[in-house]
C-alpha positions in Angstrom: -0.1 -0.1 0.1 1.3 3.3 -1.0 1.2 6.3 1.6 0.6 8.8 -1.3 -2.8 6.8 -2.3 -4.2 8.0 0.9 -6.1 11.2 1.5 -4.7 13.6 3.9 -7.9 15.0 4.6 -9.9 12.0 5.0 -6.8 9.8 6.1 -9.0 6.9 8.3 -11.7 6.7 5.8 -9.2 6.7 3.0 -7.0 3.9 4.6 -9.9 1.8 5.1 -11.3 2.1 1.4 -7.8 1.6 0.1 -7.3 -1.7 2.9 -10.8 -3.0 1.3 -9.7 -2.8 -2.6 -6.5 -4.6 -1.7 -8.4 -7.1 0.4 -6.1 -6.3 3.3 -8.7 -6.5 6.0 -11.2 -8.9 5.8 -15.2 -8.0 5.4 -15.4 -9.5 9.1 -13.1 -7.3 10.5 -14.4 -4.3 8.5 -17.8 -5.3 10.2 -16.4 -5.4 13.6 -14.9 -1.8 13.0 -18.2 -0.4 11.8 -19.6 -1.9 14.8 -16.8 -0.5 17.2 -17.2 3.1 15.5 -20.9 3.1 16.5 -20.3 2.2 19.9 -17.8 5.1 20.3 -20.4 7.1 18.7 -22.9 5.9 21.4 -20.2 7.1 24.0 -19.7 10.4 22.6 -23.5 11.1 22.5 -23.9 9.9 26.2 -20.8 12.1 27.0 -22.6 15.5 25.0 -25.9 14.8 26.5 -24.3 14.1 30.2 -25.9 10.6 30.2 -29.2 11.5 29.6 -29.5 10.3 26.3 -27.7 8.5 23.3 -30.2 9.8 20.9 -29.0 13.1 18.9 -30.1 15.0 15.5 -28.5 13.3 12.5 -26.2 16.4 11.8 -24.8 16.0 15.6 -24.1 12.1 15.2 -22.3 13.2 11.5 -20.3 15.6 13.4 -19.4 13.2 15.9 -18.4 10.6 13.4 -15.8 13.0 11.4 -14.3 13.8 14.5 -13.7 10.1 15.5 -12.7 9.0 12.4 -10.6 12.4 12.1 -8.7 11.3 15.6 -8.3 7.5 14.9 -6.5 9.5 11.4 -4.3 11.6 13.5 -2.9 8.0 15.3 -2.6 6.3 12.3 -1.1 9.0 10.0 1.9 9.1 13.0 2.9 5.1 12.7 4.9 3.7 9.9 3.2 2.2 7.2 3.9 -1.4 7.9 2.1 -0.8 11.3 -1.0 1.0 9.9 -2.3 -2.4 9.1 -1.1 -4.4 11.8 -3.1 -1.7 14.1 -6.3 -2.0 11.9 -6.1 -5.6 12.3 -5.1 -5.9 16.1 -6.5 -2.8 18.2 -9.8 -1.9 18.6 -11.3 1.7 17.7 -11.7 2.5 21.2 -7.7 2.0 21.3 -6.6 3.8 18.6 -9.0 6.7 19.4 -7.5 6.7 23.2 -4.0 7.2 20.9 -5.6 9.8 18.6 -6.3 11.8 21.5 -2.9 11.9 23.0 -1.2 12.8 19.8 -3.9 15.7 19.1 -3.1 16.9 22.5 0.8 16.9 21.7 0.1 18.7 19.0 -2.2 21.5 20.3 0.9 21.8 23.0 3.5 22.1 20.3 1.2 24.3 18.2 0.2 26.6 20.9 3.9 27.0 21.8 5.0 27.9 18.2 2.2 30.3 18.2 4.2 32.2 21.1 7.4 31.5 19.6 6.1 33.7 16.3 4.3 36.5 18.4 7.9 37.0 20.3 9.8 37.5 16.9 10.6 41.3 16.4 8.3 42.0 13.1 5.2 44.3 13.1 3.3 45.4 9.7 0.2 47.3 9.8 -1.1 44.6 7.4 -4.9 44.1 8.8 -5.0 40.1 7.9 -1.4 39.4 9.5 -2.6 41.0 12.3 -5.7 40.0 13.0 -5.0 36.4 12.1 -1.6 36.3 14.4 -3.3 38.1 17.6 -7.1 37.3 17.3 -7.5 34.5 14.6 -4.9 31.8 16.0 -5.5 32.5 19.3 -9.1 32.0 19.1 -8.6 28.7 17.8 -6.7 27.9 21.0 -9.8 28.9 23.2 -12.3 27.3 20.8 -10.8 24.1 20.1 -13.1 21.1 20.9 -11.0 17.4 20.4 -13.8 15.7 21.9 -16.8 16.7 19.7 -15.1 18.8 17.0 -11.5 17.6 16.6 -12.1 17.9 12.7 -12.6 21.3 12.9 -9.9 24.2 12.6 -11.7 27.1 14.7 -10.5 30.6 14.4 -10.4 32.7 11.9 -7.3 32.5 9.6 -7.7 34.9 6.8 -3.6 35.7 6.0 -2.7 33.7 3.0 0.7 31.5 3.4 3.2 31.4 0.4 2.5 28.0 0.3 -1.1 27.1 1.1 -1.9 23.8 2.8 -4.5 22.0 1.6 -4.3 18.5 2.6 -5.0 18.9 6.5 -7.7 19.9 8.4 -8.2 20.1 12.3 -5.5 20.7 14.8 -2.9 19.4 12.6 -4.1 21.9 9.7 -3.0 24.7 12.5 0.1 23.3 13.3 1.2 23.1 9.6 0.3 27.0 9.3 2.1 27.8 12.2 5.4 26.0 11.1 5.0 27.8 7.6 4.1 30.9 9.3 7.5 30.8 11.6 9.6 30.2 8.9 7.8 33.1 6.6 8.0 35.4 9.6 11.7 34.4 10.9 12.8 35.0 7.0 11.3 38.6 6.5 12.4 39.6 10.2 15.6 39.5 9.1 15.1 42.7 6.9 14.5 46.2 8.4 11.1 46.2 9.2 10.8 49.7 7.9 12.3 48.8 4.6 9.5 46.0 4.7 6.7 48.2 5.0 8.0 50.5 2.5 8.1 47.6 0.4 4.6 46.8 1.2 3.4 50.5 0.2 5.3 50.4 -3.4 3.5 47.0 -4.0 0.3 48.8 -2.9 -0.5 52.0 -1.3 -3.2 50.1 0.8 -1.4 47.3 1.3 -2.8 47.4 4.9 -6.0 45.8 3.5 -4.5 43.3 1.1 -4.9 39.6 1.5 -0.9 39.9 0.3 1.9 37.6 1.2 4.4 39.5 2.6 7.2 36.8 2.5 7.0 35.8 -1.0 7.0 39.8 -1.7 10.3 40.1 0.6 12.0 36.6 -1.0 11.6 37.9 -4.5 13.1 41.2 -4.3 15.7 40.0 -2.0 16.3 37.5 -5.0 16.5 40.1 -7.4 18.8 42.3 -5.7 21.0 39.4 -5.2 21.0 38.8 -8.9 22.0 41.9 -9.7 24.9 42.4 -7.0 23.0 45.0 -5.1 22.3 44.9 -1.4 19.7 42.5 -0.5 18.7 44.1 2.4 17.8 46.9 0.7 14.6 45.5 -1.1 14.8 47.4 -3.8 15.6 47.8 -7.9 15.9 50.6 -9.9 15.2 50.8 -13.5 19.2 50.2 -14.9 18.9 46.8 -12.6 15.7 45.8 -14.0 17.3 46.4 -17.6 20.2 44.1 -16.5 17.9 41.5 -15.5 16.1 41.5 -18.8 19.3 40.9 -20.6 20.4 38.4 -18.0 17.1 36.0 -17.6 14.9 36.8 -21.0 16.2 33.8 -23.1 16.5 31.3 -20.3 13.7 28.6 -20.5 11.9 27.8 -17.0 13.6 25.1 -15.7 16.8 27.6 -16.2 14.9 30.5 -14.9 14.5 28.3 -11.5 17.8 27.0 -11.4 19.2 30.7 -11.7 16.4 31.7 -8.8 17.9 28.6 -6.5 21.5 29.6 -7.4 20.7 33.4 -5.9 18.9 31.7 -2.7 21.8 30.1 -2.1 24.1 32.9 -2.0 21.8 35.1 0.0 21.0 32.4 2.7 25.0 32.6 3.2 24.4 36.0 4.0 21.4 35.8 6.2 21.8 32.7 8.3 25.3 33.6 9.7 24.2 33.7 13.2 21.8 30.7 13.2 22.9 28.0 10.1 20.3 25.4 11.7 17.8 27.6 10.3 18.9 27.2 6.9 17.2 23.8 6.0 13.7 24.4 6.8 14.1 28.1 5.0 15.8 26.8 2.2 12.9 24.0 1.3 10.4 26.7 1.6 12.3 29.4 0.0 12.8 27.2 -3.0 9.1 26.0 -3.3 8.0 29.3 -3.2 10.5 30.4 -5.9 9.3 27.6 -8.0 5.7 29.2 -7.8 6.9 32.6 -8.7 8.7 31.2 -11.9 5.6 31.6 -14.2 4.7 35.2 -13.3 8.7 36.1 -13.5 8.7 34.4 -17.1 5.7 36.4 -18.0 6.8 39.3 -17.0 9.9 39.1 -18.6 8.0 38.1 -21.8 5.6 41.6 -21.4 9.0 43.6 -20.5 7.6 44.6 -17.6 9.9 43.0 -14.5 8.7 45.9 -12.1 5.5 44.0 -11.6 8.0 41.5 -9.5 10.9 43.6 -9.0 9.8 46.3 -7.3 11.4 49.8 -6.7 10.7 51.3 -3.2 9.5 54.7 -3.2 8.1 57.2 -0.2 4.4 56.4 0.7 2.1 58.8 -0.3 0.7 60.4 2.7 -2.5 59.2 3.5 -6.0 60.8 2.3 -7.8 63.7 4.4 -10.9 61.9 6.0 -13.2 60.0 3.3 -16.1 60.2 5.5 -17.9 63.8 6.5 -21.3 64.6 7.9 -22.7 65.5 4.6 -25.7 63.9 2.6 -26.7 60.2 3.5 -27.5 57.5 1.7 -30.8 56.5 0.4 -32.5 54.0 3.0 -32.7 51.3 -0.1 -29.2 51.8 -1.3 -28.2 51.7 2.2 -30.0 48.6 3.1 -28.7 46.9 0.0 -25.2 47.8 0.8 -25.9 46.4 4.3 -26.6 43.3 3.0 -23.4 42.9 0.7 -21.3 43.5 3.4 -23.2 41.0 6.1 -22.7 38.5 3.0 -18.8 39.1 3.1 -16.5 36.6 5.3 -13.2 38.7 5.3 -13.3 42.1 7.2 -10.7 43.0 4.7 -13.2 42.8 2.0 -15.8 44.6 4.2 -13.5 47.7 4.7 -12.7 47.6 0.8 -16.5 47.9 -0.2 -17.0 50.7 2.7 -13.9 52.7 1.2 -15.9 52.3 -2.1 -19.1 53.6 -1.0 -19.6 55.1 2.3 -19.2 59.1 2.6 -21.2 59.7 5.6 -20.4 58.9 9.0 -24.0 58.5 9.9 -23.8 55.5 7.5 -20.8 54.5 9.0 -22.2 54.2 12.2 -24.9 52.4 10.6 -22.8 49.8 9.1 -20.8 49.3 12.5 -23.7 48.6 14.2 -25.5 45.8 11.4 -22.2 44.4 10.0 -19.3 44.2 12.2 -18.5 41.7 15.1 -16.2 41.3 17.3 -12.5 41.7 16.6 -13.9 43.3 13.2 -14.2 46.9 14.7 -10.7 47.5 15.4 -9.7 46.7 11.7 -12.5 49.3 11.0 -11.0 51.9 13.4 -7.4 51.5 12.0 -8.6 52.8 8.6 -10.2 55.9 10.1 -8.9 59.4 10.3 -8.5 60.9 13.7 -11.4 63.3 12.4 -13.7 60.4 11.8 -12.5 58.8 15.1 -13.3 61.9 16.9 -16.7 62.3 15.5 -17.6 58.6 16.1 -16.5 58.9 19.7 -18.7 61.9 20.0 -21.9 59.9 19.1 -20.8 57.8 22.0 -20.2 60.1 24.3 -24.0 61.4 23.6 -25.2 58.1 24.3 -23.5 57.8 27.4 -25.1 60.7 28.3 -28.4 59.3 27.4 -27.5 56.4 29.7 -26.7 58.3 32.6 -30.3 60.5 32.6 -32.2 57.2 31.8 -32.8 58.2 28.4 -31.4 55.2 26.5 -30.4 51.5 26.2 -27.0 50.4 27.0 -24.0 51.2 24.6 -23.8 49.4 21.2 -21.3 46.6 20.9 -19.2 49.3 18.0 -19.4 51.9 20.6 -17.7 49.9 23.6 -15.1 48.6 21.2 -14.5 52.4 20.5 -13.7 53.3 23.7 -11.5 50.4 24.4 -9.7 51.1 21.1 -9.3 54.7 21.7 -7.8 54.0 25.2 -5.5 52.1 23.7 -4.0 54.4 21.3 -0.7 56.3 21.7 -0.9 59.7 24.2 -0.3 61.9 21.2 -3.0 59.8 19.1 -5.8 60.1 22.0 -4.7 64.0 22.8 -5.4 64.7 18.8 -8.8 63.1 19.0 -9.7 64.5 22.2 -8.9 68.2 20.5 -10.9 67.3 17.9 -14.0 66.8 20.1 -13.6 69.7 21.7 
């Protein structure tokens, strides 16, 4: 039996199907496995209902079954191939399930520690998807994950895209794989000056804070570009002359040759980057070369179009942020506002919600209506971060008015976004907070 034939997302079910096809399990054994799985399901139902019943709705039973199958699969995936069939033939489902739970707890602890390690890395970006995933979405997983009844689910909100997407895992094994990749990416990016990285992102897109972009790939590719021209890779920028030089060097290469040239440049770059910690090189090298192999096609197209500036960027000073885009002018028509609210409520990512608001909302009263109906929990902070101090001051004025009404018994309690706003402004630097207070007065 070949490990490559097994579906990693449905490991246990896939392994059973292969065993049945190759007749490495008898029909009698397969029937016993099914019976033992139903006994496990009964135990789960009893635990869920505190021993009151084994009868649960079909959708709940399906969820429990998926959790049980996932847990057993985690155990089976952890042992050598020759031991898998031995386990299926000799161990009970209850025994394998218990070993799976032990594995999951260990993976959970490893992942939790890895998140702390990543959060301790000295790299900061204003990109909302990165910050929300690292500081809100991933911690939410560790708070909400339930290995007893929903082991297969990866709770939490992970918006930030990796350079190398993970498509073959779920549950806590997905979270650990995601964190391992994110650690590699963040450690690499942290080797470059933080200010230069942020300028590179702004050169890619002036509104990069709201983009679902991968920071690592941008930094890696531009560092490779600098290395290819003999420039300073820590500067992460190429000018027109350097791009012309690269056009001459790379245009006649086929895809294989181009990939080889990029990997050779990475080897030279690696010697400069990992002097202090050569032990990191192996993981970094495998990940970087996988990323570069994916970047070859876009580089090939840029060479064909003679538009290398779309791949190798020139860092420019960021344009000053615009003055407030929202004011107290004419409000949207009710029907138009209702349609916009429906659109925003259907969106999953806060970055998409913010983008559509930027395009359509020009009035702070409308903004307050959207805050009240379309955003929840940690999303509020992302909205406040995009607003100008004058806009925050106006929304805070609305909040202060409501507070006064509450004190005079004229209104109900503050809305969720108003409570979040008070917390957000309270956490700002003294300088920014004073600016908002002055604008309010």
